[in-house]
N, C-alpha and C positions, 0 to 999 in steps of 0.2 A: 307077542304085539300086544302094542297099548288096545281092553278095550273098554267104552264105557256104555254102562247101561242104566237112561233111562224108565225115571217110573211112576207112578205115584200121583198121574190125570187123570177126568175124568169130568162126569158131567156134572157144574154143578148151577144154584143160582145167582144170579148177581146180588154180591154181600155175604156171600157162602164163603169156607174156603176150601183149600187143600195142601198140604203136605209134599212138595215132590223132593224126589230123592237121586241121584247119582255113584253106583254105585260104577272104581275106576276100581281099573287092575292094566299090571302089566307098565307099571312108574311108578317113581319113586315121588307119591302123593302130596307128600309131606311137604315135597322142595317146591313145590310150585303154585302157584294161584292158580286159580280157575273163576270160571266167570259161569253166568245163565243166559242162554238165547234164548232167542224165540221166531218164527218165521212165521207169514200167512203167508196165502197161493202169492203169490202174482210179485211177492217184497218183498227183497235183500231181509237175511237175519242179523237179527239188532241186541244191543248188548240189554238186558236185564236190570243184571247186580253180578259181583264183579269182591272176588275177596282175597284177601293177600296170603304169604307163603305161610304165615305165623296165625292166623284169623283175629287181630290185630287189628287191620283197617278196611269196613268194606266201600264200592261205593253202592250206588242205587243212581236208576236212570229217572230222570223226571217225574215218569210219568206213574211207575213203579216208589214213588217218593213217600214212606211214615208209612206204608201196604205191605209189601212183602220182603221178608228179612231172610238175608244171608248169611248160611252157617256149613262148620266141616267141621268132618269127628273125620284125625288123622286116623286112629286109631284100626278103624274100617274101614279107606281110603272112601272114604262117601261125602256127600259134599248137599246139600238141602236148602231149597227156598218153599220156604217157609210162607203160604200169599191171602191175605185176608181182605175182604171188603173187594172180593171179588165184581168188576164191570165186564158188563159184554165184548168192550176194544179189548181184554185181557184173550181174549180166543185165539187159539197160536199150537201150533207147536214147540213144545219148548226141550230143547237142548245143554249139555254144559257139555265148556272145554274152557281151552285157555283163553283161546281169543276170536274173533269171531273170521279166519281162516285160519282155524285148528289149533298147533301142527298135527294136533291130533285125528285121528278118523273118526270121525261125528257116525254117536251111534242111533239109534228110532226115531230118537227123541219120544215124549211123551204128551198126550192132544191134551191140551185145558180146552174147553167153552162153556160158555160159561150164558145164562140164559136171561133173555130178561121177566 
């Protein structure tokens, strides 16, 4: 079955950087567009960034544009999110999947906490 394992989160000061990873297994990773999503308590999961199947096209939500970079390694079936110039409002639990509705089971996510 499909498994998505998110990692790389942590506590960082405002202005700092983190690199998130999502290790995928049980699927033909290279054939799917993928995205990073985040969620805070009481709010719906929102799209942060997305990348197409061949990695040639990316999309960023306005609130991260210019600060975050999404990339993928199809050899290792890993999705990345480089997060620079972090802000306290980036504090959330981050997940990878194909869309806000899945279709695969959500991993445990990785918590990012940005202190001011």
